[in-house]
C-alpha positions as CSV (number, residue, x, y, z in Angstrom):
1,M,0.0,-0.1,0.1
2,Y,1.3,3.1,-0.8
3,I,-0.4,6.4,0.6
4,E,0.3,10.0,-0.4
5,L,0.0,13.3,1.3
6,R,-2.5,14.0,-1.2
7,H,-4.6,11.1,-0.1
8,L,-4.4,12.5,3.3
9,R,-5.4,15.5,2.1
10,T,-8.4,14.3,0.0
11,I,-9.8,12.4,2.9
12,R,-9.6,15.4,4.7
13,A,-11.3,17.8,2.2
14,I,-14.0,15.4,1.7
15,Q,-14.5,15.1,5.6
16,Q,-15.0,19.0,5.8
17,A,-17.1,19.4,2.6
18,G,-19.3,16.5,3.0
19,G,-19.1,15.6,-0.4
20,L,-16.9,15.3,-3.6
21,A,-18.3,18.3,-5.6
22,R,-17.5,20.9,-2.9
23,A,-14.4,18.9,-1.7
24,A,-13.1,19.4,-5.8
25,E,-13.8,22.7,-5.5
26,M,-11.6,23.4,-2.3
27,M,-8.9,21.2,-4.3
28,N,-9.5,23.0,-7.3
29,M,-10.1,19.9,-9.4
30,T,-12.8,18.1,-10.9
31,Q,-15.2,16.0,-9.2
32,S,-14.1,13.2,-11.9
33,A,-10.7,14.0,-11.0
34,L,-11.5,13.7,-7.2
35,S,-13.5,10.6,-7.3
36,H,-11.0,8.9,-9.5
37,Q,-8.2,9.2,-6.7
38,V,-10.8,8.2,-4.1
39,A,-11.4,5.0,-6.2
40,G,-7.3,4.4,-6.7
41,L,-6.9,5.1,-2.7
42,E,-9.4,2.8,-1.9
43,A,-8.6,0.0,-4.4
44,Q,-4.8,0.1,-2.4
45,V,-6.4,0.2,1.0
46,G,-8.5,-2.8,0.0
47,M,-11.3,-1.6,1.7
48,E,-14.4,1.4,1.2
49,L,-13.0,4.6,2.8
50,F,-16.6,6.1,2.4
51,V,-20.2,5.1,3.3
52,R,-21.7,6.4,-0.3
53,R,-25.3,5.7,0.5
54,S,-25.6,8.3,3.1
55,K,-25.9,12.2,2.4
56,P,-23.7,13.6,3.1
57,M,-20.9,11.4,2.2
58,T,-19.7,9.8,6.1
59,L,-16.4,8.1,6.4
60,S,-16.2,4.2,7.1
61,A,-14.4,2.6,9.8
62,A,-11.1,2.6,7.7
63,G,-11.7,6.4,6.6
64,I,-11.7,7.5,10.2
65,R,-8.8,5.7,10.9
66,M,-7.1,7.9,7.6
67,L,-8.6,11.0,8.8
68,R,-6.6,10.4,12.3
69,A,-3.7,10.0,10.2
70,A,-4.1,12.8,8.1
71,E,-5.2,15.0,11.2
72,R,-2.2,14.1,12.9
73,I,0.6,14.3,9.9
74,L,-0.7,17.2,7.5
75,P,-0.2,19.8,10.5
76,E,3.2,18.6,11.0
77,V,4.0,18.7,7.6
78,T,2.8,22.4,7.0
79,A,4.7,23.1,10.2
80,L,8.1,21.5,8.7
81,E,7.5,23.2,5.3
82,E,7.0,26.7,7.4
83,E,10.2,25.8,9.0
84,F,12.2,25.4,5.8
85,R,10.6,28.7,4.2
86,A,11.8,30.2,7.5
87,L,15.2,28.9,7.0
88,H,15.6,30.5,3.6
89,S,14.2,33.8,4.6
90,G,16.8,35.0,6.7
91,K,14.2,36.4,9.6
92,T,15.4,37.6,12.9
93,G,14.3,37.4,16.5
94,R,14.8,36.9,19.9
95,L,15.2,33.0,22.2
96,H,16.1,34.1,25.9
97,I,15.6,30.8,27.4
98,A,15.3,30.5,31.5
99,I,16.1,26.8,33.0
100,Q,14.6,25.0,35.8
101,C,16.9,22.0,35.1
102,H,20.4,22.2,36.7
103,A,21.2,18.9,34.7
104,C,20.1,20.0,31.5
105,F,23.3,22.1,30.3
106,D,24.9,19.4,28.5
107,W,22.1,18.1,26.3
108,L,20.8,21.7,25.7
109,F,24.2,23.2,24.6
110,P,24.5,20.7,21.6
111,V,21.0,22.1,20.6
112,L,21.8,25.5,20.9
113,E,24.7,25.0,18.6
114,L,22.7,23.5,16.1
115,F,20.3,26.4,16.4
116,R,22.8,29.1,16.1
117,H,24.0,27.8,12.5
118,A,20.5,27.3,11.3
119,W,19.4,31.0,12.6
120,P,22.3,33.1,13.0
121,E,20.6,36.1,13.5
122,V,18.1,35.4,16.2
123,D,19.7,36.8,19.6
124,V,20.0,33.7,21.7
125,D,20.4,34.0,25.4
126,I,20.3,31.8,28.6
127,R,19.0,33.7,31.9
128,A,20.0,31.8,34.6
129,G,19.3,34.5,37.2
130,L,15.6,34.0,36.2
131,A,15.4,30.1,36.6
132,F,13.4,29.8,39.0
133,D,10.9,32.5,38.6
134,S,10.7,31.8,35.3
135,F,7.1,30.8,34.5
136,P,6.4,35.0,35.9
137,A,9.3,35.9,33.6
138,L,7.9,34.0,30.4
139,L,4.5,35.8,31.0
140,R,6.3,39.5,31.2
141,E,8.1,38.5,28.1
142,E,11.5,38.6,30.0
143,V,12.3,35.1,28.4
144,D,10.7,33.3,25.4
145,L,11.2,29.7,26.7
146,V,11.4,27.9,29.7
147,I,12.8,24.3,29.8
148,S,11.0,22.5,32.9
149,S,9.8,19.4,33.9
150,N,7.0,20.8,36.1
151,P,4.2,21.9,34.3
152,E,1.5,24.3,35.8
153,P,-1.8,25.1,34.7
154,L,-1.3,28.7,33.4
155,D,-3.6,31.0,30.7
156,G,-1.2,32.2,27.9
157,V,1.3,29.4,28.3
158,A,2.0,26.2,26.2
159,F,3.7,23.5,27.5
160,N,5.4,22.0,24.4
161,P,6.8,18.0,25.4
162,L,10.3,17.5,24.4
163,F,10.8,14.1,26.1
164,D,10.7,11.5,28.6
165,Y,13.2,10.5,31.0
166,H,14.2,8.4,34.1
167,P,15.4,9.8,37.4
168,V,18.2,7.1,38.4
169,F,19.6,6.7,41.6
170,V,23.7,7.0,41.6
171,G,26.0,6.2,44.4
172,S,29.2,4.7,45.4
173,S,30.2,0.9,44.5
174,Q,31.1,0.7,48.4
175,N,27.8,2.1,49.4
176,P,25.6,-1.1,51.2
177,L,22.5,0.1,48.6
178,A,24.7,-1.2,45.9
179,A,23.6,-4.8,46.8
180,K,20.0,-3.7,45.9
181,A,18.3,-4.0,42.9
182,V,15.9,-1.3,43.2
183,I,16.2,1.9,45.4
184,E,13.1,2.8,47.4
185,A,12.3,5.9,49.6
186,E,13.1,4.0,52.7
187,D,16.7,3.3,51.8
188,F,17.4,7.1,51.9
189,R,17.0,7.6,55.5
190,D,20.2,6.9,56.3
191,Q,21.8,8.7,53.4
192,T,23.0,11.8,52.9
193,L,21.3,13.1,49.9
194,I,23.5,15.4,47.3
195,T,21.1,17.6,44.9
196,Y,21.2,20.6,43.4
197,P,20.5,24.0,45.5
198,V,16.9,24.4,44.3
199,G,13.7,23.8,46.3
200,R,12.2,20.6,46.8
201,D,9.5,20.9,44.2
202,K,12.3,21.1,41.4
203,L,14.0,17.8,42.7
204,D,12.4,14.5,41.0
205,V,13.8,12.4,44.2
206,F,11.5,14.3,46.6
207,T,8.6,15.1,44.2
208,E,8.4,11.5,43.0
209,L,9.6,9.7,45.7
210,L,10.5,10.8,49.2
211,T,7.8,13.8,49.8
212,P,4.9,11.0,48.8
213,A,6.3,8.2,51.2
214,R,7.1,11.1,53.9
215,V,10.7,10.0,54.2
216,E,13.3,12.4,54.9
217,P,17.1,11.3,54.1
218,R,19.7,11.6,57.0
219,A,21.1,14.6,55.4
220,Q,20.9,16.8,52.3
221,R,23.9,18.6,51.0
222,P,23.3,21.1,48.4
223,V,25.9,21.4,45.2
224,E,26.0,23.5,42.3
225,L,27.7,21.5,39.6
226,T,26.9,18.2,38.3
227,A,30.6,17.2,37.7
228,V,30.8,17.9,41.3
229,I,27.8,16.0,42.6
230,L,29.5,13.0,41.2
231,M,32.6,13.4,42.4
232,L,31.6,13.1,45.9
233,V,28.9,10.2,45.2
234,G,31.9,8.7,43.7
235,S,34.0,9.4,46.8
236,N,31.2,8.0,49.1
237,R,30.2,11.1,50.5
238,G,26.7,10.7,49.7
239,V,23.9,9.3,47.3
240,A,22.0,11.2,44.3
241,V,19.3,10.7,42.0
242,L,19.9,12.6,38.3
243,P,18.5,12.0,35.1
244,D,19.6,9.0,33.1
245,W,21.1,10.8,30.5
246,V,23.1,12.4,32.8
247,L,25.1,8.9,34.3
248,R,25.3,7.8,30.7
249,E,29.4,8.2,31.3
250,V,29.6,7.0,34.5
251,K,27.2,3.6,33.8
252,S,30.7,1.6,33.0
253,N,32.9,3.5,35.5
254,A,33.7,0.8,38.7
255,D,33.5,3.7,41.0
256,Y,29.8,4.0,40.7
257,I,26.4,2.0,40.8
258,T,23.2,3.3,38.9
259,R,19.6,2.1,40.0
260,P,16.3,2.5,39.0
261,L,13.9,4.2,41.6
262,G,11.1,1.8,42.9
263,P,8.9,0.2,43.5
264,G,7.4,1.2,40.0
265,T,9.0,2.8,37.0
266,V,9.3,6.6,37.6
267,T,9.0,8.6,34.4
268,K,9.2,12.0,34.1
269,R,8.9,14.5,30.5
270,L,10.7,17.7,29.8
271,Y,9.0,20.6,28.4
272,G,10.0,23.4,27.0
273,A,7.2,26.0,27.7
274,T,6.6,29.4,25.3
275,R,3.6,31.9,25.2
276,D,0.7,30.3,23.4
277,E,1.1,32.7,20.4
278,D,4.9,32.4,20.1
279,A,4.9,28.4,20.1
280,A,4.1,28.1,16.0
281,R,7.2,30.9,15.4
282,P,9.3,29.3,12.9
283,Y,12.7,29.7,14.8
284,I,11.0,28.4,18.5
285,A,9.0,26.0,16.3
286,H,12.9,25.1,14.8
287,F,14.2,24.7,18.4
288,L,11.9,22.5,20.2
289,R,12.1,20.1,16.8
290,L,16.1,20.1,17.2
291,A,15.7,19.6,21.0
292,R,13.6,16.4,20.6
293,V,16.3,15.2,17.8
294,E,19.0,15.6,20.4
295,A,17.1,13.8,22.7
296,V,16.6,11.0,20.5
297,K,20.2,10.4,20.2
298,L,20.7,10.6,24.0
299,Q,18.2,8.1,24.6
300,R,20.4,5.7,21.9
301,N,23.4,6.3,23.9
302,L,21.6,5.2,26.6
303,A,20.9,1.8,25.2
C-alpha cells in the first residue's frame, strides 16, 4: 500500500466539505478526477473509505482511521514546510531561555550549537538568574522559553513536550545500597542526599519518591555542579538522583552504581514552555524540533 500526502489531503477535504463536489472545488480539481483518486486509494487500501449510501458522505471505519492519520500528519508537514521557508528567509528574532533543570546544560548546548548555525540572526541567551521565577518572567516577556519538567496550569502558556526521561539513583560501588536492584524511599533514611541547590518542588527525588512516602534523608547537601555531585558520590560521601542522560558516562565506571527508583518505574517529561502565540514562530518551532532530535540521540546512547 502506497499512501501519498495528497491522499490524506483528499480524505480531510471530503470530510470537511461533506461531499465530492464541494471538496473538488476546495482542491481546485474536477469532481471526476477526485472521484477517480478516491477509487484508486480505496483499491490500494482494499476496502471502502466512505459510506456512499448516506448524504452527506460519511467515513467508514477505515476512513476514520485514515482521517485521524491525516489530522496528525498534515499539520506536522505544514509546520515543517514553514520551518524550511523560514530557514531560507533570514528572519530574525529573540530566544531567551530560562532553565528549571541544572542537569539540562549538557543536553542543551548541542541543541544551541545546531540552532545558532540555522538561525544566525536570532539573539540567543540563557537567563540563569530567572531560573526559578521563570514562568512569571515568561508571561512578562522577559524570556521566551522555559525548560521545565514541572508544568503548571497557566493561561497563555503552552507546554510543548520534548522528551521523557527516568530519574536514576547513583551511588558509590562501596555503598551498602549497591547490593539492591531497586532503590525505594526508605533506603534514603540513612543516606546523605546530594542535590542541586533548589527547592524540593523542583527535585525529582522528592516530588516522585520521598515526599509522597514522607521519608527524610539523613542529611541533604546542596551542590551546584553536576561534576562535583558525581565526584562526591564516587568518593562515597553521599548519594544522588539524576536524569538518566546525565549518568550515561558513569554507568561503565567501576566507582559507581546506578539503580532504578521503585517500586514502580519513575518517568518524567521535559517541556519547552512558550507563550501560546509564540509556539508557532518558525525559529521557536525549529528549536523545539532540534531539542527532540537531540533527545533521541541521548536515548540511543543510553541503550
